[in-house]
TIVEXDREN-697047 format. One line per 5 residues: number of its first residue (from 1); their letters; for each residue x negated, y, z of C-alpha. Coordinates in steps of 0.25 Angstrom, whole numbers, always signed. Example, Ala and Ser with C-alpha at 12.3 -4.5 7.8 and 13.67 -1.06 7.14 Angstrom:
2
1 = AS = -49:-18:+31 | -55:-4:+29
END
This chain:
237
1 = XXXXX = +6:+59:+76 | +3:+60:+61 | -7:+72:+58 | -2:+84:+51 | -7:+86:+37
6 = XXXXX = -16:+98:+36 | -9:+112:+33 | -13:+113:+18 | -6:+101:+13 | +6:+105:+20
11 = XXXXX = +6:+118:+15 | +3:+114:+0 | +14:+104:+1 | +22:+115:+5 | +18:+124:-6
16 = XXXXX = +21:+112:-16 | +35:+111:-10 | +39:+126:-15 | +31:+125:-29 | +33:+111:-35
21 = XXXXX = +46:+105:-39 | +55:+95:-31 | +50:+85:-40 | +37:+86:-38 | +38:+86:-22
26 = XXXXX = +46:+73:-23 | +35:+66:-29 | +25:+71:-20 | +33:+67:-7 | +35:+53:-14
31 = XXXXX = +18:+53:-15 | +21:+52:-32 | +8:+63:-30 | +2:+62:-43 | +15:+61:-50
36 = XXXXX = +19:+73:-45 | +8:+81:-52 | +13:+79:-64 | +25:+86:-63 | +26:+102:-59
41 = XXXXX = +16:+109:-52 | +5:+101:-54 | -7:+108:-51 | +0:+113:-37 | +5:+97:-35
46 = XXXXX = -9:+91:-40 | -18:+100:-30 | -7:+98:-17 | -6:+82:-21 | -22:+81:-21
51 = XXXXX = -24:+89:-7 | -13:+78:-2 | -21:+67:-8 | -34:+71:-2 | -27:+73:+13
56 = XXXXX = -19:+60:+12 | -29:+51:+6 | -36:+40:+14 | -49:+42:+21 | -51:+33:+31
61 = XXXXX = -47:+18:+30 | -47:+9:+41 | -50:-7:+37 | -47:-18:+46 | -57:-29:+48
66 = XXXXX = -50:-40:+51 | -40:-46:+41 | -41:-34:+32 | -57:-33:+29 | -61:-46:+34
71 = XXXXX = -53:-60:+31 | -60:-67:+43 | -64:-58:+53 | -66:-70:+63 | -80:-71:+58
76 = XXXXX = -83:-56:+64 | -77:-60:+78 | -86:-60:+90 | -99:-55:+81 | -106:-41:+80
81 = XXXXX = -114:-44:+68 | -111:-53:+55 | -125:-59:+55 | -120:-75:+58 | -110:-71:+47
86 = XXXXX = -115:-77:+34 | -113:-69:+20 | -103:-78:+15 | -94:-80:+29 | -95:-63:+30
91 = XXXXX = -88:-63:+16 | -78:-73:+17 | -72:-66:+31 | -70:-56:+21 | -62:-64:+10
96 = XXXXX = -76:-68:+0 | -84:-60:-10 | -69:-56:-17 | -63:-49:-6 | -76:-41:-3
101 = XXXXX = -78:-36:-15 | -63:-31:-18 | -63:-25:-4 | -78:-18:-8 | -69:-15:-21
106 = XXXXX = -57:-9:-15 | -65:+0:-3 | -76:+4:-14 | -63:+9:-23 | -57:+17:-11
111 = XXXXX = -69:+25:-9 | -70:+28:-23 | -57:+33:-27 | -59:+43:-15 | -66:+53:-25
116 = XXXXX = -70:+67:-23 | -65:+63:-7 | -71:+58:+4 | -73:+44:+4 | -62:+35:+12
121 = XXXXX = -70:+29:+25 | -68:+15:+30 | -66:+10:+43 | -65:-5:+47 | -56:-8:+59
126 = XXXXX = -61:-20:+66 | -59:-19:+81 | -59:-35:+83 | -74:-36:+78 | -87:-28:+80
131 = XXXXX = -90:-17:+72 | -105:-22:+68 | -101:-36:+63 | -89:-31:+55 | -100:-20:+50
136 = XXXXX = -109:-31:+46 | -98:-39:+39 | -95:-26:+30 | -108:-23:+28 | -113:-36:+23
141 = XXXXX = -100:-36:+15 | -107:-23:+8 | -93:-15:+13 | -99:-6:+24 | -101:+6:+15
146 = XXXXX = -88:+7:+14 | -88:+9:+31 | -99:+18:+30 | -107:+8:+32 | -107:+12:+47
151 = XXXXX = -101:+2:+58 | -94:+14:+65 | -84:+12:+53 | -80:-2:+58 | -71:-2:+69
156 = XXXXX = -75:-13:+78 | -71:-15:+91 | -86:-10:+97 | -83:+3:+89 | -79:+15:+97
161 = XXXXX = -66:+19:+91 | -61:+3:+91 | -67:+4:+108 | -58:+17:+110 | -46:+12:+105
166 = XXXXX = -47:-3:+106 | -50:-14:+99 | -33:-16:+97 | -30:-17:+83 | -17:-10:+86
171 = XXXXX = -25:+3:+91 | -31:+6:+78 | -21:+18:+77 | -31:+25:+89 | -42:+21:+80
176 = XXXXX = -37:+29:+68 | -32:+41:+76 | -47:+42:+81 | -51:+42:+66 | -41:+52:+62
181 = XXXXX = -46:+61:+72 | -61:+57:+71 | -59:+60:+55 | -49:+71:+54 | -40:+63:+45
186 = XXXXX = -26:+63:+42 | -17:+50:+44 | -16:+48:+30 | -30:+48:+29 | -33:+33:+36
191 = XXXXX = -29:+21:+31 | -28:+8:+40 | -29:-6:+34 | -26:-17:+43 | -20:-30:+44
196 = XXXXX = -11:-29:+57 | +4:-26:+53 | +6:-21:+66 | -7:-11:+67 | -3:-6:+52
201 = XXXXX = +10:-5:+57 | +7:+4:+68 | -2:+13:+61 | +9:+16:+49 | +20:+17:+59
206 = XXXXX = +13:+28:+66 | +8:+35:+54 | -8:+36:+59 | -12:+31:+44 | -12:+25:+32
211 = XXXXX = -11:+8:+34 | -13:-4:+24 | -9:-17:+30 | -18:-31:+25 | -7:-43:+25
216 = XXXXX = -17:-52:+22 | -30:-57:+29 | -39:-47:+24 | -38:-35:+13 | -33:-42:+0
221 = XXXXX = -38:-36:-14 | -23:-33:-16 | -25:-24:-3 | -36:-17:-7 | -28:-12:-20
226 = XXXXX = -16:-8:-12 | -24:+0:-4 | -30:+7:-14 | -19:+11:-21 | -11:+15:-8
231 = XXXXX = -21:+24:-1 | -33:+25:-11 | -27:+29:-26 | -28:+43:-32 | -13:+43:-34
236 = XX = -3:+39:-24 | +5:+25:-25
END
């Protein structure tokens, strides 16, 4: 079941309900949060909304490898490193130079938007591939620093979490539950970006985390823009 909101946040909203106008509360409930600050009780509303935003923000992003980060993952089948893959083939497996550049720019923008707060962490979900091969690929493409330059942030079939939960992509919810517990996160603090409609649909139905479905063969520039606006904008959409 979904974790309860912290008591301090609940108390703040109860106090807000007793002190501000119905119009302000309606704007809050509709998530038109910044607009609410323009009406009455601005200082109190701004404080509550800032607390709410900090509690609800995405702090952990789980990104699928197959058909999300990588556009041609077949290059990584049955390999434990990328030494036999040329630089040209490696970049083509990720959609080419231009796509690699906008992925890097997008991830950088997400982390730069989190000013004065702990940065958002990225984990790559790759249960059909070896963690070292995926980490090698990301390192060569100058993306590994988004994953803390650590192979432990690559959930390949050899990773402990995947071994415990099973390499079936439908079991990703078990991985998310373990991460929620380990890092003491709220469900709202996690975003899963995947390509399988059934997996994303299941995660959304059980309200375990935020989800974004990539509908094409690999995350596009438009996808990165939508993700930034929906989950990492300073103001709510």
